N, C-alpha and C positions, 0 to 999 in steps of 0.2 A: 507565584512560586508556592511550592508546598512548604510546610514547616521545616525549619533548618535541620531538625532531627532526621528527617527523611533522607536528606542528602548526605549527612554524616554517616548514617547507617549504610547507605548504598556504597559509599567510598570504602568503608571498613570491609564490607563483604567483597568488594573488588580486590582489595589488598590480600585478603585471605585466599582468594582463588588464584591470583597471579603468583603469589609466593615470595618473589624477590625482584629487585631491580627498580628501574624508574618507569613510571607510566606517564606518557605524554598524550594528552587529549586536546586536540586542536579545535577551537571554535572557528566559525566562518568569518570572512571579511565581507564588506559591501561589494557588490558585483555590478559592473557597469553595463548598461544596455547599448547605447549608441555613442556615448562619449563619457569621459571619466566621471563627471559629476552627475550623470543621469543614471541613477541606480535603480535596479530591480528592488522590489520589496525585500527587506532583509529577512533571511531565514537562518536561524542558528542551527548548527549541527546537532542532530538528535541525541547522540551519545554524550556530547558535552552538556546538553540540557539535562539529561538524565542524572548525571553525577554532580552538576554544579548549579543548574537552574538559572544561570546568568544569560539573559537574552539581549546581548549587545555585541557589536562586531569587534574584531581585533583582539580577542582573548585567547589564552592558552592555559590549560590546567596541568600542573605537574604534581604527581603523587609519588613520594619516595616510599616504596613498600618496606624498605629495611629500617628506616628510622621514623617512619610515620609522618614526615613533613608533607604538608599540602600547601601549594603555592598557586596563586593566580597571577599570571603575567599579562599586563595590559596598561593602557594609559588613559587618564581622564582627558576630557575634551579641553582644548585650549580656549582662550578668550576669543580668538578669531573664529574658531568653530562654533562657539556659543552664539555668535552673531547670526549664524545660519540655522542652527538646530536648537537653540535655546539652552537654558541651564539644565544640566543632567545630574542625577543622583551620583555621588562619588562612587568610584569603583570599590573603595574600602567599605563604605556603608552597604553597598549592594552585596559584596562578597560575604560580609558578616552574616547576612540572612541565609547564606548557604553553609555557614559554619567554618568559613575560611578567614583566618586572621592575618595571613602573610601575603602581601601584595608586592610585586616587583614590576619594574618597567618592562614593556614589551621586548626591548632589546636585550634584557637579561636572559632570555630563553637560550640564546646561543651559548652564552658563558656557562650556564647550568648544564647544558647537554655536553659541551666540550669537556667539562670537569668530570662528568660521569663516564665519558668515553676513555679519558686518561686513566681512570681508576679501573677500567675493564668491566664496568657494570653494564648489564643489559638494559637497553632502552626499548620499551614496549610502545608501539604506536599502531594505529588502525590504518587500513588501506585508504588513502585519501581519494575522494571522488571529484574534488575541485582542483583545477590546475595550479592555482596559487599556493595551495597547501602542498602539492607535489614539489613545487619549486622551493618552498621553505624547507621542507624535510631534506631535499637534495643538498641545499646549501649548508644547513646546520649539521647534518650527519655525514656529509661527504659521500653521498650515494648518487649514482647517475639517475636522472629523472626516470628513465625507462625501467630502472630496477627498484624504485621506491615501493611499489605495491607488493612485489614479490618478497621484499624483506620486512614486511609488516609482521606483527606478532600474532601467530595463531593462538598462543596461550591467552593473550588479551582478548582476541576475537571470541574465543569460546567462553571466556569468563563473562564477557558482556552479554553475549547471546543467552547464557544461562540465567542471568539476572533480569534482563529486559523481557524475556519471554513470559515470565510470571508476573502478571499485572496485580498490583495491590488494589485495595478497595478505593484508595484515592485516585488511582489511575483509571479504574473502571468508571468512576463517577465522571471524570473528565472525558473519557471516550463516549460515554452516553450523552454528555452535553453536545459533543460534536455530531453524534448520530441523530439526535433530536433536531438539530438545525438542518442536517442533511435531509431528514424526513420532510421538514418544511419546504426545502428546495424541491423535493420530488412532488409534493402536493401542489406547489405553485405551478410546476410544469404540467401536471395532469389536468389541473383546473383551467389553466390559461391558454393552452395550445388551441389554435384555430387553423383551419384551411386558409392559405394565402399568407400566413406569417412565414418568416424565415426562421431557420434554426437559430440564427444569431439573436433574433428578437426574444425568443424564449430563453436563451442562455443569459441574456441581459437581465431578465427578471430574476433568475437564480443567483446571479452575481449580487444583485441588490439584497436578497435575503441573507446571504452569508456575510457580506460586508457589514450590514446593519446589525448583525448579531454580535459584533465585536471580534470576530475571527477573520478567517480568510479561506480561500480554496485550498483543500489538501492536495489537489492535483488539477490540471486543466480539464474543464468540463468535457465529457463525452456526451454529445447530444446530437442524434442523427437519425435520418430516415434510412440511412444505409447501415443498418445494424449488423449486416454480415461482415463489416470491417470492424474488428474487435475493439480497436482504440481510435475510432474515427471522431474527430472533434467537430464542433459546430462550424457552419459556414453560411453562405448566402443562399443555400438551397431552400426553395419554397416548399412548404408542406402542402401536400395534395391529397385528394380523395383516394381512399383505399390503402394509404400508406400507414406504417407504424413508426412511432418515435421510440428509440432506445435512449434512455437517459441514465447515465452512470455518473454519479457525482459524489463529492465528499466535502464536507465542511471541516475546517481545522479550528479547534477551540483557541482561545487566547493563549493557552499554555501549550498549543501545538499538537494536541492529540487529535486523531483523525477519525472521521466516520466514512463509510463507503457503502452506498446503496444503489441498486439498479432496479428500475421498473421499465417495462415496455408497454406502450398503450397505443390505441389507434388514433390517427388524426381525426377520424370520424367519431361519433359518440359511441359506436358499438364495433366490436370485432366482427370481421367477416367469418364465415364458416371455416374457411381454410386457416385463418389466423387463430380462431378458437381451438381448432384441432391441434395445432402445433403448440400453442400456449399451454394447453392442458398437459401435454407431454412434459414440458419443461417444469411446470408447477409440480407435477407428480414426482419428478426426479429430485426437485428441491426438497420436498417434504420427506422423501425417502432418505436423503442424505442427512437432513437435520435430525431425523429420528435416530440416526446411528451415532450421533456425537456423544462420546463419553470417554473418561480417562482410560488410557491403555489401548484404545483403538488406533490402528495406523490410519492416518488421514489418506494415505494412498489407497487403502482398501475401501474407504468411504467414497473416494473419487471413482474407483472402478465400479462400485455398487451403483452410483449415480449414472455412470456411463451405460451400464446394463439397462437401467430403467429408461434412459433416453432411447436406446436401441430397441427395446421392447415396444415402446410407443411408436417408433418409426416403422417397425415391422407391422404393427396393427393398421397403419395407414398405407402400407404397401411400398414404402421406400427402402426398407431393408428386408432381408429374408435369411433363412437358414438358422443355424445354431447360434443364438445370440451370445452366449458365454464365449464361444470360440471366436465370434466376430469381434468382440471387445478385446479378447486376449491378443488377437492379431492386429488390432488397431483400425479395423474397418469403420468403426463409428466416428473416428477422428475426421472423416470427411465433413461431418456435421458439427463436431465438437472438438476443434483442434487445439484446445487449451486445457488448463487445469481447473479444478473445482473451486479453489480458493487460496487464501494466503493469510499470514499473520497480520494483525492490525494493532497499531499503537501510536507511537510518536511519528511513525511513517505509515503511509497507506499500505505499501508493501513493507511491513515492518522489518527494519534492520537489513534491507536488501543490499545496502552498501557494504555490509560485512561479508556477504557471500551466501548464496542460497544453499551451498553445500554444508554450511554451518547452521543456518537458521532453520531450514526446512528438512534437512537430511542429517544423517549421523555417519559414524565410521562404518556402520553395518548396513545402513540403508542408503544406497547410491542412486543418483539420478539415472533415469532411463534414457536411451537414445532413440526410442520409438517416437515417431511423429505423433504429436498430441500429448502423449504421456510425458515427453521430455519437457513440456511447458508447465508441468505441475510444480508450483513453488513450495508446497508443503506436503511432505510424505510421512514424516516421523510420527511416533506415538503421541497422542494427545495427553496433556497434563492439566490438572486443575490450575486455573489462572491464565491459561492461554485465551487470547481473544483472536478470532479468525472470521473469515468470510466464507459463505457458501453461495456459489454463484454458477449453477449449471446454465447451459444455454444451447440453442440450436441455431446454426448459421448456414445459410445457403449461399455459397461463394462461387459464382459462375466460373471464375478462372480455375479454381481448384476442381470443381466438378468436371470441367472440360478436360483437364489434364489427366485425372484419374480415369475418366471414361475412355479417352484415347488410348490409354495403356491397359484398359480392361482390368484395372486394379481392383481386387476384391469383388469381382463380378459375381462370385458365389454368394456374396452377402448384400450387394447393393443392386437395386432395380433402377439402373440408369435411364431406362426408357420412360419412367414415370417422373423423372426429375425436371423435365422441361416445364411442367406446370408450376414449379417453384423457383425458377431462375431469378425472378424479380421479387421474391418473397422478403429478402432482407434477413434479419436475425432477431432472436428473442433471448433475453437474459433476465433472470430474476436473482437479485443478490440481497442477502441480509447478513447481519453481524451477530456473532454468538460468543458468549463467555463459557468456557469449559468449567464445570463445577465438580465437586467431589461426587455428586450423584449422577451427573449427566451434562446438561447444558442449559443455558438461559439465553433467550432471544433478547438482545439489547435494543433499547430505544422505544419511542412511542409507537403506537399502532399506525401502520401504513398499509393500505389495502394492497393485496397481491392477487386475490382471486379475480376472475373475469367479472363476476357480478359486482365486486367492490370497486373495481376500476371503472366499470361502465357507470356506476352510480355517481362517481365523482365527475366523469366526463359529461354526464347529463346536467350537472349543476352549472355548466359554463354560462 
Protein backbone atom coordinates (compact mmCIF):
# COMPACT_ATOMS: atom_id res chain seq x y z
CA UNK A 1 0.00 0.00 0.00
CA UNK A 2 0.94 3.64 -0.39
CA UNK A 3 1.16 5.76 2.79
CA UNK A 4 -2.25 6.28 4.44
CA UNK A 5 -2.16 10.00 3.59
CA UNK A 6 -2.38 9.13 -0.11
CA UNK A 7 -5.72 7.37 0.33
CA UNK A 8 -7.07 10.04 2.68
CA UNK A 9 -6.24 12.73 0.14
CA UNK A 10 -7.77 10.78 -2.75
CA UNK A 11 -11.04 10.27 -0.89
CA UNK A 12 -11.17 13.94 0.08
CA UNK A 13 -10.68 14.94 -3.56
CA UNK A 14 -13.42 12.51 -4.55
CA UNK A 15 -15.86 14.03 -2.06
CA UNK A 16 -15.13 17.51 -3.38
CA UNK A 17 -15.81 16.45 -6.96
CA UNK A 18 -18.99 14.46 -6.24
CA UNK A 19 -20.48 17.16 -4.02
CA UNK A 20 -23.21 15.33 -2.11
CA UNK A 21 -24.78 11.96 -1.43
CA UNK A 22 -23.42 8.51 -0.63
CA UNK A 23 -20.56 6.98 -2.63
CA UNK A 24 -20.54 3.18 -2.77
CA UNK A 25 -17.37 1.54 -4.08
CA UNK A 26 -17.57 -2.23 -4.36
CA UNK A 27 -14.57 -4.48 -4.05
CA UNK A 28 -14.48 -7.82 -5.83
CA UNK A 29 -15.28 -11.32 -4.58
CA UNK A 30 -13.40 -14.54 -5.16
CA UNK A 31 -14.42 -15.97 -8.53
CA UNK A 32 -14.74 -19.71 -9.19
CA UNK A 33 -13.19 -21.48 -12.18
CA UNK A 34 -14.82 -24.90 -12.38
CA UNK A 35 -16.40 -25.41 -8.97
CA UNK A 36 -17.07 -23.18 -5.98
CA UNK A 37 -13.80 -23.51 -4.09
CA UNK A 38 -11.53 -23.63 -7.15
CA UNK A 39 -10.81 -19.93 -7.49
CA UNK A 40 -9.16 -17.80 -10.11
CA UNK A 41 -6.35 -15.63 -8.76
CA UNK A 42 -8.04 -12.85 -6.84
CA UNK A 43 -7.92 -9.40 -8.45
CA UNK A 44 -9.32 -6.44 -6.55
CA UNK A 45 -11.38 -3.78 -8.32
CA UNK A 46 -9.03 -1.02 -9.48
CA UNK A 47 -11.11 1.95 -8.30
CA UNK A 48 -11.56 0.32 -4.89
CA UNK A 49 -7.78 -0.13 -4.74
CA UNK A 50 -7.23 3.48 -5.75
CA UNK A 51 -9.30 4.92 -2.91
CA UNK A 52 -8.80 2.29 -0.19
CA UNK A 53 -5.77 0.16 -1.06
CA UNK A 54 -7.29 -2.94 0.57
CA UNK A 55 -6.43 -5.99 -1.48
CA UNK A 56 -8.75 -8.65 -0.09
CA UNK A 57 -12.12 -10.04 -1.22
CA UNK A 58 -15.59 -9.32 0.10
CA UNK A 59 -15.26 -5.62 0.90
CA UNK A 60 -17.25 -2.49 0.12
CA UNK A 61 -16.38 1.11 0.84
CA UNK A 62 -18.95 3.75 1.74
CA UNK A 63 -18.14 7.44 1.69
CA UNK A 64 -20.76 9.85 3.02
CA UNK A 65 -20.00 13.06 1.15
CA UNK A 66 -22.30 15.18 3.34
CA UNK A 67 -21.03 14.25 6.80
CA UNK A 68 -17.58 12.96 5.86
CA UNK A 69 -18.05 9.44 7.25
CA UNK A 70 -15.94 6.71 5.67
CA UNK A 71 -16.80 3.06 6.31
CA UNK A 72 -15.40 -0.29 5.20
CA UNK A 73 -17.90 -3.14 5.25
CA UNK A 74 -16.48 -6.64 5.39
CA UNK A 75 -15.79 -9.62 7.62
CA UNK A 76 -12.66 -11.14 9.10
CA UNK A 77 -11.96 -14.79 8.31
CA UNK A 78 -13.47 -17.35 10.64
CA UNK A 79 -11.51 -20.04 12.46
CA UNK A 80 -12.79 -22.62 9.97
CA UNK A 81 -11.48 -20.47 7.12
CA UNK A 82 -8.12 -20.02 8.87
CA UNK A 83 -7.70 -23.79 8.63
CA UNK A 84 -7.55 -23.39 4.84
CA UNK A 85 -6.04 -19.95 4.30
CA UNK A 86 -4.04 -19.28 7.44
CA UNK A 87 -4.14 -16.37 9.89
CA UNK A 88 -4.95 -13.05 8.23
CA UNK A 89 -4.30 -9.47 9.26
CA UNK A 90 -7.50 -8.15 10.83
CA UNK A 91 -9.67 -5.93 8.67
CA UNK A 92 -9.50 -3.20 11.33
CA UNK A 93 -5.71 -3.20 11.30
CA UNK A 94 -5.54 -3.21 7.52
CA UNK A 95 -8.18 -0.49 7.11
CA UNK A 96 -6.33 1.81 9.51
CA UNK A 97 -3.41 1.79 7.03
CA UNK A 98 -5.84 3.37 4.59
CA UNK A 99 -6.99 5.98 7.10
CA UNK A 100 -10.33 4.22 7.77
CA UNK A 101 -11.36 3.74 11.40
CA UNK A 102 -14.97 2.60 11.02
CA UNK A 103 -15.56 -1.06 10.17
CA UNK A 104 -18.95 -2.71 9.75
CA UNK A 105 -19.96 -6.28 8.96
CA UNK A 106 -20.57 -7.04 5.30
CA UNK A 107 -24.30 -7.46 5.94
CA UNK A 108 -24.51 -3.86 7.19
CA UNK A 109 -24.22 -2.51 3.64
CA UNK A 110 -27.86 -3.19 2.86
CA UNK A 111 -29.07 -1.38 5.99
CA UNK A 112 -26.86 1.65 5.31
CA UNK A 113 -28.10 1.93 1.73
CA UNK A 114 -31.74 1.40 2.69
CA UNK A 115 -31.48 4.20 5.25
CA UNK A 116 -29.98 6.51 2.61
CA UNK A 117 -32.80 5.69 0.20
CA UNK A 118 -35.45 6.39 2.84
CA UNK A 119 -33.88 9.80 3.38
CA UNK A 120 -34.03 10.49 -0.34
CA UNK A 121 -30.26 10.72 -0.65
CA UNK A 122 -28.47 9.98 -3.92
CA UNK A 123 -26.37 6.81 -3.95
CA UNK A 124 -23.47 7.03 -6.37
CA UNK A 125 -22.05 3.76 -7.71
CA UNK A 126 -19.94 2.69 -10.68
CA UNK A 127 -21.15 0.45 -13.53
CA UNK A 128 -20.30 -3.09 -12.36
CA UNK A 129 -18.48 -5.45 -14.74
CA UNK A 130 -18.82 -8.59 -12.59
CA UNK A 131 -22.16 -10.39 -12.44
CA UNK A 132 -22.09 -10.87 -8.65
CA UNK A 133 -21.83 -7.12 -8.13
CA UNK A 134 -24.71 -6.52 -10.54
CA UNK A 135 -26.85 -8.86 -8.46
CA UNK A 136 -25.78 -7.24 -5.18
CA UNK A 137 -26.69 -3.76 -6.39
CA UNK A 138 -29.95 -5.06 -7.80
CA UNK A 139 -30.95 -6.56 -4.45
CA UNK A 140 -29.72 -3.68 -2.27
CA UNK A 141 -31.15 -0.85 -4.34
CA UNK A 142 -34.25 -2.49 -5.81
CA UNK A 143 -33.08 -2.11 -9.41
CA UNK A 144 -33.65 -4.73 -12.09
CA UNK A 145 -30.31 -6.39 -12.99
CA UNK A 146 -30.62 -5.25 -16.60
CA UNK A 147 -30.97 -1.63 -15.45
CA UNK A 148 -28.09 -1.51 -12.97
CA UNK A 149 -25.44 -0.23 -15.36
CA UNK A 150 -27.68 2.44 -16.85
CA UNK A 151 -28.45 3.83 -13.37
CA UNK A 152 -24.82 4.14 -12.31
CA UNK A 153 -23.56 7.61 -11.44
CA UNK A 154 -22.06 9.63 -14.29
CA UNK A 155 -21.01 12.20 -11.69
CA UNK A 156 -18.96 9.55 -9.87
CA UNK A 157 -17.54 8.16 -13.11
CA UNK A 158 -16.33 11.58 -14.25
CA UNK A 159 -14.87 12.36 -10.82
CA UNK A 160 -12.90 9.12 -10.71
CA UNK A 161 -11.69 9.46 -14.30
CA UNK A 162 -10.43 12.97 -13.52
CA UNK A 163 -8.49 11.73 -10.49
CA UNK A 164 -7.15 8.44 -11.83
CA UNK A 165 -6.06 9.95 -15.17
CA UNK A 166 -3.35 12.04 -13.51
CA UNK A 167 -0.67 9.74 -12.16
CA UNK A 168 1.26 10.78 -9.06
CA UNK A 169 5.00 10.25 -8.70
CA UNK A 170 4.28 7.18 -6.53
CA UNK A 171 2.07 5.73 -9.24
CA UNK A 172 4.58 6.39 -12.00
CA UNK A 173 7.19 4.56 -9.93
CA UNK A 174 4.87 1.54 -9.63
CA UNK A 175 4.07 1.62 -13.34
CA UNK A 176 7.78 1.69 -14.15
CA UNK A 177 8.33 -1.36 -11.93
CA UNK A 178 5.74 -3.19 -14.01
CA UNK A 179 7.21 -1.94 -17.28
CA UNK A 180 10.69 -3.07 -16.29
CA UNK A 181 9.44 -6.59 -15.59
CA UNK A 182 7.55 -6.45 -18.89
CA UNK A 183 10.82 -5.52 -20.61
CA UNK A 184 12.46 -8.56 -19.00
CA UNK A 185 9.63 -10.68 -20.39
CA UNK A 186 10.23 -9.26 -23.86
CA UNK A 187 13.98 -9.83 -23.67
CA UNK A 188 13.36 -13.41 -22.59
CA UNK A 189 11.16 -13.97 -25.65
CA UNK A 190 13.62 -12.32 -28.04
CA UNK A 191 16.57 -14.32 -26.71
CA UNK A 192 14.90 -17.69 -26.17
CA UNK A 193 12.76 -18.20 -29.28
CA UNK A 194 13.92 -20.98 -31.60
CA UNK A 195 12.57 -22.74 -34.65
CA UNK A 196 10.66 -25.85 -33.61
CA UNK A 197 9.45 -24.42 -30.32
CA UNK A 198 5.75 -23.79 -29.82
CA UNK A 199 4.25 -20.44 -28.97
CA UNK A 200 3.19 -21.95 -25.64
CA UNK A 201 6.77 -22.90 -24.74
CA UNK A 202 7.92 -19.33 -25.17
CA UNK A 203 4.89 -18.06 -23.26
CA UNK A 204 5.75 -20.37 -20.37
CA UNK A 205 9.14 -18.68 -20.03
CA UNK A 206 7.45 -15.28 -19.85
CA UNK A 207 5.06 -16.54 -17.17
CA UNK A 208 8.08 -17.58 -15.11
CA UNK A 209 9.60 -14.09 -15.37
CA UNK A 210 6.49 -12.26 -14.20
CA UNK A 211 5.49 -14.66 -11.42
CA UNK A 212 9.01 -14.73 -9.99
CA UNK A 213 8.99 -10.91 -9.91
CA UNK A 214 6.27 -10.96 -7.25
CA UNK A 215 3.49 -9.76 -9.54
CA UNK A 216 1.32 -11.35 -12.17
CA UNK A 217 0.19 -10.96 -15.75
CA UNK A 218 -1.67 -7.72 -16.40
CA UNK A 219 -3.54 -9.46 -19.24
CA UNK A 220 -3.35 -12.82 -21.03
CA UNK A 221 -0.19 -13.06 -23.13
CA UNK A 222 -0.43 -12.24 -26.83
CA UNK A 223 2.35 -14.27 -28.42
CA UNK A 224 1.84 -15.48 -31.93
CA UNK A 225 3.23 -15.97 -35.43
CA UNK A 226 -0.20 -14.89 -36.64
CA UNK A 227 0.40 -11.27 -35.82
CA UNK A 228 -2.31 -10.15 -38.22
CA UNK A 229 -4.81 -11.21 -35.54
CA UNK A 230 -4.66 -8.25 -33.19
CA UNK A 231 -5.28 -10.09 -29.90
CA UNK A 232 -4.21 -13.63 -30.75
CA UNK A 233 -3.03 -15.58 -27.71
CA UNK A 234 -0.42 -18.33 -27.68
CA UNK A 235 -1.13 -21.93 -28.61
CA UNK A 236 0.47 -25.10 -29.92
CA UNK A 237 1.62 -23.51 -33.19
CA UNK A 238 5.20 -24.48 -34.00
CA UNK A 239 7.53 -21.59 -34.83
CA UNK A 240 8.97 -21.99 -38.30
CA UNK A 241 11.50 -20.55 -40.69
CA UNK A 242 10.59 -17.19 -42.23
CA UNK A 243 7.96 -16.35 -39.63
CA UNK A 244 7.81 -13.48 -37.15
CA UNK A 245 6.69 -13.57 -33.53
CA UNK A 246 4.49 -10.75 -32.26
CA UNK A 247 4.77 -10.58 -28.46
CA UNK A 248 2.44 -8.17 -26.64
CA UNK A 249 2.74 -8.65 -22.90
CA UNK A 250 2.30 -6.82 -19.64
CA UNK A 251 3.42 -7.45 -16.08
CA UNK A 252 1.35 -6.27 -13.15
CA UNK A 253 3.24 -5.10 -10.07
CA UNK A 254 2.39 -6.38 -6.61
CA UNK A 255 0.28 -3.20 -6.20
CA UNK A 256 -1.49 -4.01 -9.49
CA UNK A 257 -0.08 -1.28 -11.72
CA UNK A 258 0.47 -2.47 -15.26
CA UNK A 259 3.09 -2.39 -17.99
CA UNK A 260 2.33 -2.99 -21.68
CA UNK A 261 5.00 -3.51 -24.35
CA UNK A 262 5.04 -5.10 -27.80
CA UNK A 263 7.94 -6.27 -29.91
CA UNK A 264 7.91 -8.17 -33.19
CA UNK A 265 10.96 -10.22 -34.14
CA UNK A 266 11.92 -12.97 -36.61
CA UNK A 267 11.96 -16.65 -35.71
CA UNK A 268 15.25 -16.66 -37.62
CA UNK A 269 18.17 -14.56 -36.42
CA UNK A 270 17.58 -11.90 -39.06
CA UNK A 271 14.60 -10.19 -40.70
CA UNK A 272 13.92 -10.97 -44.35
CA UNK A 273 14.03 -8.07 -46.81
CA UNK A 274 10.23 -7.92 -46.92
CA UNK A 275 10.01 -7.99 -43.12
CA UNK A 276 12.63 -5.25 -42.82
CA UNK A 277 10.74 -3.07 -45.27
CA UNK A 278 7.46 -3.25 -43.34
CA UNK A 279 9.14 -3.08 -39.95
CA UNK A 280 10.87 0.19 -40.83
CA UNK A 281 7.52 1.71 -41.81
CA UNK A 282 6.03 0.83 -38.40
CA UNK A 283 9.12 2.04 -36.54
CA UNK A 284 9.01 5.34 -38.42
CA UNK A 285 5.34 5.84 -37.51
CA UNK A 286 6.12 5.02 -33.88
CA UNK A 287 8.88 7.60 -33.71
CA UNK A 288 6.74 10.20 -35.46
CA UNK A 289 3.89 9.68 -32.98
CA UNK A 290 6.18 9.70 -29.94
CA UNK A 291 7.72 12.97 -31.08
CA UNK A 292 4.26 14.59 -31.07
CA UNK A 293 3.44 13.74 -27.45
CA UNK A 294 2.95 16.90 -25.40
CA UNK A 295 0.27 18.56 -23.25
CA UNK A 296 -2.63 20.05 -25.16
CA UNK A 297 -2.27 17.84 -28.23
CA UNK A 298 -5.30 15.77 -29.14
CA UNK A 299 -4.28 12.12 -29.12
CA UNK A 300 -6.68 11.62 -32.02
CA UNK A 301 -4.53 13.99 -34.09
CA UNK A 302 -1.40 12.06 -33.12
CA UNK A 303 -3.16 8.85 -34.14
CA UNK A 304 -4.03 10.31 -37.54
CA UNK A 305 -0.46 11.59 -37.93
CA UNK A 306 0.85 8.07 -37.33
CA UNK A 307 -1.70 6.72 -39.82
CA UNK A 308 -0.37 9.10 -42.46
CA UNK A 309 3.18 7.92 -41.79
CA UNK A 310 2.10 4.30 -42.16
CA UNK A 311 0.27 5.10 -45.40
CA UNK A 312 3.23 7.04 -46.78
CA UNK A 313 5.47 4.04 -46.14
CA UNK A 314 2.98 1.70 -47.79
CA UNK A 315 2.87 4.01 -50.81
CA UNK A 316 6.66 3.88 -51.07
CA UNK A 317 6.57 0.07 -51.29
CA UNK A 318 3.71 0.14 -53.77
CA UNK A 319 0.81 -1.07 -51.62
CA UNK A 320 -0.99 2.26 -51.44
CA UNK A 321 -1.31 5.13 -53.92
CA UNK A 322 -2.90 8.52 -54.45
CA UNK A 323 -3.32 11.40 -52.01
CA UNK A 324 -2.25 9.98 -48.65
CA UNK A 325 -3.98 12.62 -46.51
CA UNK A 326 -7.24 11.94 -48.34
CA UNK A 327 -6.70 8.18 -48.06
CA UNK A 328 -6.36 8.48 -44.28
CA UNK A 329 -9.30 10.88 -44.02
CA UNK A 330 -11.51 8.35 -45.79
CA UNK A 331 -10.09 5.40 -43.79
CA UNK A 332 -8.37 3.48 -46.60
CA UNK A 333 -5.30 2.86 -44.43
CA UNK A 334 -7.48 0.89 -41.99
CA UNK A 335 -7.11 -2.15 -44.25
CA UNK A 336 -3.62 -2.36 -42.73
CA UNK A 337 -4.19 -0.58 -39.39
CA UNK A 338 -7.76 -1.30 -38.24
CA UNK A 339 -7.25 -0.18 -34.64
CA UNK A 340 -6.18 2.74 -32.48
CA UNK A 341 -2.72 4.07 -31.70
CA UNK A 342 -2.88 3.55 -27.95
CA UNK A 343 -4.67 3.82 -24.63
CA UNK A 344 -4.31 5.03 -21.06
CA UNK A 345 -2.24 2.84 -18.72
CA UNK A 346 -2.34 2.54 -14.94
CA UNK A 347 -4.08 0.17 -12.53
CA UNK A 348 -5.65 -1.36 -15.64
CA UNK A 349 -3.87 -2.10 -18.90
CA UNK A 350 -6.71 -0.31 -20.69
CA UNK A 351 -6.95 2.08 -17.77
CA UNK A 352 -10.47 2.64 -16.42
CA UNK A 353 -12.06 0.93 -19.43
CA UNK A 354 -14.77 -0.42 -17.13
CA UNK A 355 -15.91 3.18 -16.56
CA UNK A 356 -16.53 3.74 -20.27
CA UNK A 357 -14.30 4.91 -23.13
CA UNK A 358 -16.60 7.88 -23.69
CA UNK A 359 -15.47 9.23 -20.30
CA UNK A 360 -11.85 8.04 -20.22
CA UNK A 361 -10.72 8.72 -23.76
CA UNK A 362 -13.27 11.23 -24.98
CA UNK A 363 -15.08 14.33 -23.75
CA UNK A 364 -18.44 16.01 -24.18
CA UNK A 365 -16.95 17.79 -27.21
CA UNK A 366 -14.80 14.99 -28.64
CA UNK A 367 -16.96 12.06 -29.65
CA UNK A 368 -16.11 8.59 -30.89
CA UNK A 369 -15.98 8.11 -34.66
CA UNK A 370 -18.04 5.44 -36.42
CA UNK A 371 -15.43 5.00 -39.17
CA UNK A 372 -13.82 1.56 -39.40
CA UNK A 373 -10.43 1.72 -37.69
CA UNK A 374 -10.88 5.13 -36.13
CA UNK A 375 -13.83 3.88 -34.08
CA UNK A 376 -11.38 1.55 -32.28
CA UNK A 377 -9.28 4.45 -30.98
CA UNK A 378 -9.56 4.26 -27.18
CA UNK A 379 -7.98 7.65 -26.47
CA UNK A 380 -8.73 10.83 -28.44
CA UNK A 381 -8.81 13.68 -25.91
CA UNK A 382 -6.19 16.35 -25.28
CA UNK A 383 -3.15 15.11 -23.37
CA UNK A 384 -2.37 16.43 -19.89
CA UNK A 385 0.72 16.24 -17.68
CA UNK A 386 0.45 13.08 -15.61
CA UNK A 387 -1.21 10.94 -18.27
CA UNK A 388 0.47 7.58 -18.85
CA UNK A 389 -0.33 6.04 -22.22
CA UNK A 390 0.81 3.61 -24.87
CA UNK A 391 1.96 4.29 -28.42
CA UNK A 392 1.56 1.19 -30.56
CA UNK A 393 1.29 1.60 -34.34
CA UNK A 394 1.24 -1.52 -36.46
CA UNK A 395 0.69 -2.96 -39.91
CA UNK A 396 -1.46 -6.05 -40.29
CA UNK A 397 -2.10 -8.12 -43.41
CA UNK A 398 -5.43 -9.83 -42.79
CA UNK A 399 -6.33 -12.12 -45.73
CA UNK A 400 -10.06 -12.19 -44.93
CA UNK A 401 -10.24 -8.38 -44.81
CA UNK A 402 -8.13 -7.99 -47.93
CA UNK A 403 -10.40 -10.38 -49.84
CA UNK A 404 -13.56 -8.60 -48.70
CA UNK A 405 -12.33 -5.14 -49.62
CA UNK A 406 -10.85 -6.33 -52.92
CA UNK A 407 -14.13 -8.04 -53.92
CA UNK A 408 -15.99 -4.80 -53.24
CA UNK A 409 -13.26 -2.70 -54.90
CA UNK A 410 -13.22 -0.62 -51.74
CA UNK A 411 -10.85 2.34 -51.88
CA UNK A 412 -9.29 0.98 -55.06
CA UNK A 413 -8.17 4.56 -55.81
CA UNK A 414 -5.84 4.24 -52.78
CA UNK A 415 -4.96 0.53 -52.57
CA UNK A 416 -2.97 -1.59 -55.04
CA UNK A 417 -4.79 -4.87 -54.52
CA UNK A 418 -2.81 -6.61 -57.26
CA UNK A 419 0.38 -6.30 -55.19
CA UNK A 420 -1.08 -7.62 -51.95
CA UNK A 421 -0.88 -11.29 -52.90
CA UNK A 422 2.83 -11.25 -51.99
CA UNK A 423 1.86 -10.25 -48.42
CA UNK A 424 -1.05 -12.62 -47.71
CA UNK A 425 0.99 -14.74 -45.32
CA UNK A 426 3.05 -11.86 -43.92
CA UNK A 427 1.26 -11.61 -40.55
CA UNK A 428 1.59 -8.38 -38.61
CA UNK A 429 4.03 -6.05 -36.90
CA UNK A 430 3.37 -3.92 -33.84
CA UNK A 431 5.80 -1.84 -31.76
CA UNK A 432 4.52 -0.58 -28.42
CA UNK A 433 6.02 1.57 -25.68
CA UNK A 434 4.68 3.42 -22.63
CA UNK A 435 5.01 7.18 -22.06
CA UNK A 436 4.41 9.70 -19.30
CA UNK A 437 3.14 13.11 -20.43
CA UNK A 438 5.18 15.82 -18.71
CA UNK A 439 4.85 19.60 -18.54
CA UNK A 440 7.46 19.90 -21.30
CA UNK A 441 6.53 16.93 -23.51
CA UNK A 442 6.85 13.26 -22.65
CA UNK A 443 9.15 10.68 -21.10
CA UNK A 444 9.61 7.10 -22.23
CA UNK A 445 9.06 4.83 -19.23
CA UNK A 446 11.05 1.76 -18.30
CA UNK A 447 14.46 0.29 -18.98
CA UNK A 448 15.99 0.19 -22.44
CA UNK A 449 14.46 -2.42 -24.73
CA UNK A 450 15.69 -2.73 -28.32
CA UNK A 451 13.24 -1.78 -31.04
CA UNK A 452 15.44 -1.13 -34.06
CA UNK A 453 16.11 -3.92 -36.53
CA UNK A 454 19.80 -3.84 -35.64
CA UNK A 455 19.08 -3.96 -31.92
CA UNK A 456 16.68 -6.88 -32.19
CA UNK A 457 18.94 -8.84 -34.53
CA UNK A 458 21.85 -8.37 -32.12
CA UNK A 459 19.81 -10.02 -29.35
CA UNK A 460 18.57 -12.75 -31.69
CA UNK A 461 22.16 -13.62 -32.56
CA UNK A 462 22.98 -14.10 -28.86
CA UNK A 463 20.72 -17.16 -28.72
